[in-house]
Structure formats: C-alpha cells, structure tokens
C-alpha positions as a printed NumPy array, in Angstrom:
array([[  0.117,  -0.028,   0.142],
       [  1.385,   3.41 ,  -1.177],
       [  2.295,   6.202,   1.749],
       [ -0.557,   8.057,   0.243],
       [ -3.233,   5.616,   1.05 ],
       [ -1.789,   4.834,   4.541],
       [ -2.159,   8.555,   4.865],
       [ -5.641,   8.633,   3.559],
       [ -6.933,   5.842,   5.776],
       [ -5.313,   7.177,   9.115],
       [ -7.292,  10.817,   8.074],
       [-10.527,   8.926,   7.887],
       [-10.081,   6.949,  11.25 ],
       [ -9.491,  10.587,  13.056],
       [-12.323,  11.977,  10.897],
       [-14.904,   9.076,  12.52 ],
       [-13.522,   9.288,  16.09 ],
       [-13.813,  13.204,  16.138],
       [-17.683,  12.477,  15.202],
       [-18.372,   9.964,  18.288],
       [-19.166,  11.385,  21.565],
       [-17.161,  10.838,  24.658],
       [-13.993,  10.572,  22.438],
       [-12.643,  14.435,  23.818],
       [-12.728,  15.477,  20.257],
       [-16.85 ,  16.398,  20.125],
       [-18.495,  17.472,  23.105],
       [-21.475,  15.094,  24.018],
       [-24.703,  15.618,  25.182],
       [-25.115,  15.803,  29.149],
       [-26.44 ,  12.65 ,  30.689],
       [-29.751,  12.686,  32.543],
       [-29.365,  11.93 ,  36.07 ],
       [-30.653,   8.501,  37.568],
       [-33.564,   8.615,  39.604],
       [-32.661,   7.303,  43.036],
       [-35.139,   4.817,  44.782],
       [-35.194,   4.685,  48.466],
       [-32.885,   2.194,  50.213],
       [-33.466,  -0.051,  53.103],
       [-33.247,   2.627,  55.641],
       [-36.66 ,   3.981,  54.499],
       [-37.976,   0.591,  55.   ],
       [-36.503,   0.137,  58.611],
       [-40.018,   1.215,  60.072],
       [-41.709,  -1.498,  58.347],
       [-39.502,  -3.95 ,  59.489],
       [-39.59 ,  -2.536,  63.125],
       [-43.583,  -2.741,  63.44 ],
       [-43.886,  -5.975,  61.368],
       [-45.625,  -4.269,  58.504],
       [-45.727,  -5.442,  54.98 ],
       [-42.566,  -3.616,  53.834],
       [-43.892,  -1.709,  50.306],
       [-41.379,   0.241,  48.427],
       [-42.102,   3.605,  47.142],
       [-39.753,   5.556,  44.852],
       [-39.259,   8.871,  45.724],
       [-39.827,  11.498,  43.015],
       [-36.451,  12.834,  42.841],
       [-32.931,  12.437,  44.529],
       [-32.718,  11.638,  48.139],
       [-32.389,  14.836,  50.485],
       [-28.98 ,  16.372,  51.45 ],
       [-27.957,  17.52 ,  54.692],
       [-29.574,  20.69 ,  55.648],
       [-28.183,  23.932,  54.728],
       [-26.897,  26.053,  57.318],
       [-28.921,  28.823,  56.689],
       [-32.149,  26.985,  56.988],
       [-30.963,  26.204,  60.378],
       [-30.212,  29.821,  61.171],
       [-33.246,  30.768,  59.994],
       [-35.459,  28.723,  62.096],
       [-33.586,  29.971,  65.178],
       [-34.486,  33.753,  63.828],
       [-38.094,  33.567,  62.777],
       [-39.872,  36.54 ,  61.337],
       [-43.174,  37.808,  63.48 ],
       [-46.451,  36.49 ,  62.017],
       [-48.227,  39.103,  60.367],
       [-51.515,  39.959,  62.894],
       [-54.719,  39.95 ,  60.912],
       [-57.558,  42.655,  61.13 ],
       [-60.468,  41.22 ,  62.466],
       [-61.073,  38.815,  65.389],
       [-58.307,  37.084,  66.744],
       [-58.179,  34.263,  69.085],
       [-55.277,  34.418,  71.554],
       [-53.431,  31.16 ,  72.677],
       [-49.476,  30.442,  72.605],
       [-48.509,  27.488,  70.81 ],
       [-45.064,  26.547,  72.28 ],
       [-42.703,  24.397,  70.161],
       [-39.491,  22.496,  71.474],
       [-37.054,  20.097,  69.786],
       [-34.629,  18.52 ,  72.146],
       [-35.427,  17.991,  75.798],
       [-31.698,  17.488,  76.627],
       [-28.369,  18.921,  77.943],
       [-26.591,  19.683,  74.885],
       [-23.38 ,  17.477,  74.787],
       [-21.349,  19.876,  73.01 ],
       [-20.505,  22.972,  74.638],
       [-19.187,  24.145,  71.132],
       [-22.329,  23.529,  69.53 ],
       [-24.224,  26.781,  69.592],
       [-26.938,  25.195,  67.351],
       [-27.546,  22.639,  69.355],
       [-27.716,  24.544,  72.487],
       [-30.376,  27.037,  71.168],
       [-32.484,  23.68 ,  69.931],
       [-32.126,  22.019,  73.572],
       [-34.09 ,  22.962,  76.554],
       [-32.458,  20.839,  79.717],
       [-35.142,  18.72 ,  81.502],
       [-34.728,  20.53 ,  84.585],
       [-35.458,  23.735,  82.902],
       [-38.376,  21.668,  80.98 ],
       [-39.536,  20.593,  84.665],
       [-39.379,  24.33 ,  85.946],
       [-41.744,  25.568,  82.948],
       [-44.261,  22.613,  83.382],
       [-44.288,  23.512,  87.006],
       [-44.891,  27.355,  86.563],
       [-47.821,  26.302,  84.119],
       [-49.2  ,  24.171,  86.683],
       [-48.662,  26.472,  89.575],
       [-50.173,  29.591,  88.004],
       [-53.325,  27.898,  86.889],
       [-52.551,  27.499,  82.937],
       [-54.739,  25.188,  80.874],
       [-52.829,  23.266,  78.463],
       [-55.167,  22.417,  75.598],
       [-54.767,  19.923,  72.734],
       [-53.642,  21.372,  69.132],
       [-57.002,  20.245,  67.834],
       [-59.142,  22.095,  70.523],
       [-57.078,  25.606,  69.747],
       [-57.642,  24.855,  65.96 ],
       [-61.255,  24.532,  66.657],
       [-61.158,  27.774,  68.706],
       [-59.35 ,  29.77 ,  66.183],
       [-61.528,  28.799,  63.441],
       [-64.886,  29.392,  64.85 ],
       [-63.516,  32.126,  67.162],
       [-64.994,  30.361,  70.215],
       [-63.624,  30.357,  73.737],
       [-61.075,  28.5  ,  75.539],
       [-60.235,  27.884,  79.171],
       [-58.239,  30.81 ,  81.054],
       [-54.825,  31.175,  80.184],
       [-54.634,  28.472,  77.464],
       [-51.389,  27.183,  76.097],
       [-50.615,  24.501,  73.398],
       [-47.323,  22.456,  73.658],
       [-46.117,  20.785,  70.727],
       [-42.743,  18.977,  69.955],
       [-41.057,  18.985,  66.544],
       [-39.112,  15.754,  65.411],
       [-40.614,  12.848,  67.1  ],
       [-38.998,  11.946,  70.598],
       [-40.468,  11.158,  74.075],
       [-38.167,  12.203,  76.801],
       [-40.891,  14.773,  77.947],
       [-43.947,  12.475,  78.055],
       [-43.128,  11.513,  81.679],
       [-42.74 ,  14.968,  82.798],
       [-45.965,  16.133,  81.2  ],
       [-48.007,  13.22 ,  82.765],
       [-47.106,  14.152,  86.042],
       [-49.217,  17.385,  85.389],
       [-51.932,  15.678,  83.299],
       [-50.767,  17.973,  80.582],
       [-51.429,  16.897,  76.791],
       [-49.463,  17.727,  73.605],
       [-48.535,  16.965,  69.718],
       [-45.302,  15.424,  68.664],
       [-44.664,  16.137,  65.   ],
       [-42.776,  12.668,  63.671],
       [-40.603,  12.1  ,  60.498],
       [-42.245,   9.401,  59.361],
       [-39.088,   8.194,  57.804],
       [-36.837,   8.366,  60.904],
       [-39.079,   6.202,  62.97 ],
       [-36.57 ,   3.485,  64.563],
       [-33.369,   5.668,  63.836],
       [-31.221,   6.21 ,  66.911],
       [-32.573,   8.986,  68.848],
       [-36.078,   8.973,  67.551],
       [-39.229,   7.56 ,  68.379],
       [-39.762,   3.999,  67.153],
       [-43.385,   2.992,  65.823],
       [-44.175,   1.159,  69.114],
       [-43.382,   4.424,  70.754],
       [-45.312,   6.334,  68.395],
       [-48.484,   4.152,  69.032],
       [-47.987,   4.269,  72.486],
       [-47.946,   7.897,  72.759],
       [-51.201,   8.161,  70.878],
       [-52.718,   5.531,  72.948],
       [-51.693,   7.594,  76.322],
       [-53.72 ,  10.696,  74.693],
       [-50.775,  12.591,  73.143],
       [-51.576,  13.739,  69.311],
       [-49.294,  12.533,  66.72 ],
       [-48.542,  14.953,  63.725],
       [-46.875,  14.398,  60.369],
       [-43.544,  16.471,  59.967],
       [-42.654,  14.851,  56.215],
       [-40.848,  11.313,  55.642],
       [-37.336,  12.836,  55.332],
       [-37.402,  16.342,  56.823],
       [-36.981,  18.486,  53.942],
       [-37.317,  22.197,  53.366],
       [-40.673,  21.931,  51.079],
       [-40.3  ,  25.136,  49.796],
       [-37.007,  24.393,  48.087],
       [-38.188,  21.028,  46.744],
       [-40.032,  20.193,  43.285],
       [-43.768,  20.461,  43.673],
       [-43.822,  16.769,  43.116],
       [-41.442,  16.085,  45.695],
       [-43.083,  18.488,  48.303],
       [-46.426,  16.792,  47.483],
       [-45.117,  13.363,  47.988],
       [-43.391,  14.186,  51.734],
       [-46.506,  15.618,  53.015],
       [-48.873,  12.633,  51.474],
       [-46.584,   9.982,  52.548],
       [-45.831,  10.797,  55.792],
       [-49.631,  11.445,  56.498],
       [-50.243,   7.847,  54.735],
       [-47.454,   6.034,  57.019],
       [-48.576,   7.599,  60.329],
       [-52.369,   7.051,  59.497],
       [-51.48 ,   3.316,  58.582],
       [-49.671,   2.74 ,  61.996],
       [-52.257,   4.661,  64.119],
       [-55.451,   3.169,  62.59 ],
       [-57.1  ,   7.006,  62.64 ],
       [-56.623,  10.17 ,  60.695],
       [-53.816,  12.171,  61.216],
       [-55.013,  15.812,  61.091],
       [-51.887,  17.912,  61.831],
       [-48.642,  18.74 ,  60.13 ],
       [-45.517,  20.879,  60.899],
       [-43.169,  22.38 ,  57.977],
       [-39.669,  21.301,  58.713],
       [-37.461,  24.234,  59.316],
       [-40.712,  26.763,  58.872],
       [-40.059,  26.406,  55.068],
       [-43.328,  26.586,  52.976],
       [-44.88 ,  28.233,  49.998],
       [-48.324,  28.882,  48.845],
       [-48.309,  25.543,  46.882],
       [-47.395,  23.512,  50.264],
       [-50.175,  25.281,  52.015],
       [-52.632,  24.229,  49.584],
       [-51.125,  20.976,  49.521],
       [-51.702,  20.424,  53.401],
       [-55.539,  21.672,  52.92 ],
       [-56.129,  19.306,  49.84 ],
       [-54.657,  16.207,  52.037],
       [-56.896,  16.606,  54.859],
       [-54.793,  18.57 ,  57.407],
       [-56.748,  20.544,  59.681],
       [-53.871,  22.876,  60.516],
       [-50.07 ,  23.445,  59.275],
       [-47.783,  24.978,  61.853],
       [-45.104,  27.349,  60.768],
       [-42.246,  28.421,  62.821],
       [-43.101,  32.285,  62.461],
       [-43.626,  33.583,  66.086],
       [-47.121,  35.161,  67.408],
       [-49.828,  34.518,  69.912],
       [-52.466,  35.76 ,  67.862],
       [-54.326,  33.488,  65.346],
       [-57.062,  34.047,  62.922],
       [-59.295,  31.29 ,  61.007],
       [-57.305,  32.238,  57.782],
       [-54.134,  31.705,  59.276],
       [-54.653,  28.039,  59.893],
       [-52.117,  26.743,  57.478],
       [-48.923,  28.995,  58.452],
       [-49.848,  28.552,  62.276],
       [-47.519,  30.547,  63.964],
       [-45.912,  29.32 ,  67.111],
       [-43.408,  30.32 ,  69.765],
       [-40.089,  28.703,  70.052],
       [-38.654,  27.53 ,  73.475],
       [-34.998,  26.942,  73.275],
       [-31.979,  26.291,  75.516],
       [-30.639,  28.907,  78.024],
       [-33.983,  31.009,  78.266],
       [-34.647,  31.992,  81.909],
       [-38.21 ,  31.424,  83.552],
       [-39.187,  34.703,  83.608],
       [-38.641,  34.889,  80.02 ],
       [-40.638,  31.924,  79.581],
       [-43.647,  33.413,  81.876],
       [-43.779,  36.372,  79.49 ],
       [-44.037,  34.279,  76.435],
       [-47.149,  32.467,  77.877],
       [-48.417,  35.874,  79.225],
       [-48.007,  34.7  ,  82.922],
       [-46.87 ,  36.804,  85.896],
       [-43.471,  36.953,  86.724],
       [-42.232,  34.203,  88.61 ],
       [-41.659,  33.686,  92.366],
       [-38.165,  33.197,  94.089],
       [-38.947,  29.709,  94.537],
       [-39.822,  28.946,  91.017],
       [-36.772,  31.122,  90.08 ],
       [-34.677,  28.444,  92.398],
       [-36.607,  25.483,  91.355],
       [-37.701,  24.902,  94.557],
       [-41.578,  24.716,  94.955],
       [-45.018,  25.13 ,  93.911],
       [-47.386,  27.767,  95.032],
       [-49.755,  25.199,  96.332],
       [-52.176,  25.711,  93.655],
       [-53.589,  22.385,  92.258],
       [-52.673,  21.65 ,  88.806],
       [-55.554,  22.018,  86.11 ],
       [-57.819,  19.152,  85.195],
       [-56.006,  16.837,  82.666],
       [-57.18 ,  17.753,  79.337],
       [-58.205,  14.675,  77.09 ],
       [-57.513,  14.587,  73.458],
       [-60.349,  14.648,  71.098],
       [-59.497,  11.446,  69.378],
       [-61.292,   9.905,  66.127],
       [-61.144,   6.554,  67.542],
       [-60.895,   5.277,  70.982],
       [-57.351,   4.736,  72.286],
       [-56.17 ,   1.217,  72.18 ],
       [-56.585,  -0.972,  75.131],
       [-54.532,  -1.928,  77.434],
       [-53.204,   1.236,  77.746],
       [-49.349,   1.001,  77.561],
       [-47.287,   1.869,  80.685],
       [-44.95 ,   5.628,  80.509],
       [-41.976,   3.255,  81.26 ],
       [-42.624,   2.166,  77.38 ],
       [-42.203,   5.434,  76.244],
       [-38.606,   6.271,  77.913],
       [-35.864,   5.373,  75.366],
       [-33.109,   3.382,  77.018],
       [-30.677,   5.723,  74.834],
       [-29.903,   9.223,  74.741],
       [-32.166,  11.674,  72.486],
       [-30.75 ,  13.161,  69.913],
       [-32.861,  14.103,  66.742],
       [-31.572,  16.751,  64.591],
       [-34.029,  19.187,  63.425]])
C-alpha cells in the first residue's frame, strides 16, 4: 500500500473518531441524572413494626444535609402578621430537644436544646399559675370558630418525634402534639413505631412532619407533595385513624405547600413564625413560639402571658400550692387502644439526639 493510501486511511479514522461522543474531540450531550430509589433505611419502619414492606420510589433524588442557613432561619424566625378582624389568643409553644446539649461548642445544638430540669420548671410554672394546657385540635377549633378556650390556654408541641418529655407532662396531666418524621421512626434518637403508637394511646396527638425532614419550599412540587402525603399515609396506617396536624420542617413552605396541606385533609399546618394571635385564615401558616436553651423562667413567663415567677420558682424549689388544672383529654377520632401502655415503655434506653 502506498504512503498516500495509508495517510488517507489514517485521516478517515481520525474523522470518524472525532464524530463520536465521549472521545474528547466532540462535546457529548449531558447525561440525565438517574432516579434514586429509597433503600433499606426507608423501610426500617416497616420491619420494626412488622408491617408489610412496600417500597415506594421517591420523586427525585434523596435529600441532602440541611443547609446552615435553613437552621439559622429557624432560630431567627420572623413575626407572624396580625390579621385584621377577630383573633384568638393562645400561645402555641414548640420544642426540639429536651436534653443537656452534649457539646458546649455546638451553639446551634444549644439553642435547640431545653435541659430537662428547665423543662420541669416550665411545666411546674404552668401548673402553679392555673394555665390550661389544651390540645392543638382544641386550639384549632377555637381559632376556626372564634370560640372560647379555658383561662390562660397554652398548647405544647414537639418537632421531630421523641419522648423524653412525656413522663414530665404526665405528672401534670398535660397533653401535647408530637410532629413525627415518618421516615426516621426507629432511627437512633427518634421514636420507634411502637413508641409512637404508645404515645397516641396515652392521649398525645401525633402529627406529620414529612418523610425525610426536607425544606418543602426548596423542593419540586412533586417531591413536596409526596413528602407531605406519604408521611400522613404512613402514620395513619400505623395508628389506625386520621392524622390531622402537620408542621413544616425548618418553617419552610410556600403557597403551594399550604394548598397541599389543605387538600390532603390536614386541619392545620404549623410554621415557625412567632406570634400568639391567630385567625381562621392562618390555620395553614399557624404561628408558634419557640422555646430553646438558656431561656430564663422569667422569659418563659412572658411568652405564655403569665405573672413573673416567684423566688421559689426561679430557684426551682417549689410550687405555690395551687392544684394543677384538670388533665385535658385529647379528642380522638377513634378510642385509644386498650390496654393502655405504661409510661415506662415510652422512655428510650439511649440519649435522645434528633437533629431538626
């Protein structure tokens, strides 16, 4: 073969290679991202609770770690607007950890943590000064209808789903709402499915808090709708009755998420905006008052609209002698299971570390 022929063949091969994607000579079209399907971690709940494991593909990639700005935004919430017209006054408090912050250098963890001794003092203050702890459902009905509530009403809510507060609440006959991340039941530091059922049976309200604790406003509409709907369905399947309350993780939501909450059958959706005056038009951006670490009892008293604490209360050394209010019974769509579980079954044998 002549030198000219060999050169022609080599030139032809180079031209063919240049036309093929991935050779580095011609830019290839970008590859579409693969759909990530939930793995075994998402099915822990089914295995732990002996339910039939049903794998459901998440619409889109798995969530990533929460950006720091989301956490900081939750720690510095904006004030809820006060609407014109009739309003119902009731402080809706919300807590995250009830614990001693394990790392002194973790300022975010400190802000989200209420030490157990401080929580006991706060609950004792409510009992001493004649506060009536009402369920979130009672408050929602009063807000919706602008109807009456007992004197000095207050609502207690807990985000993420853990149980260290339950024995303290029971000692005063108080009720509360726990917003559970359905995809994290059974994870270290979170309530197990059995504990969720036990809390529900003791009269505490279980609300939904998404499957994966995602910032809904940052998700696609399909993913946001799935997170809300699937968390509701999972908890309803576990409890055997409707789950009517929802809380937006990080307080992140938009008009679409509010409309979804309403269409899914929730009666209310709680935000992290602060305020204690509510109207019927704000049931799906319900304001709450965050209670975090390092807050003195005098601050807590102002949040709930009570008198200044006594010296004994500030020292954590006693009650005014007043009888605690009559325990509030949570309205339930179905009777609680019988026999009732013991409080001991709700106390985990490990520290409660549930990152919000």
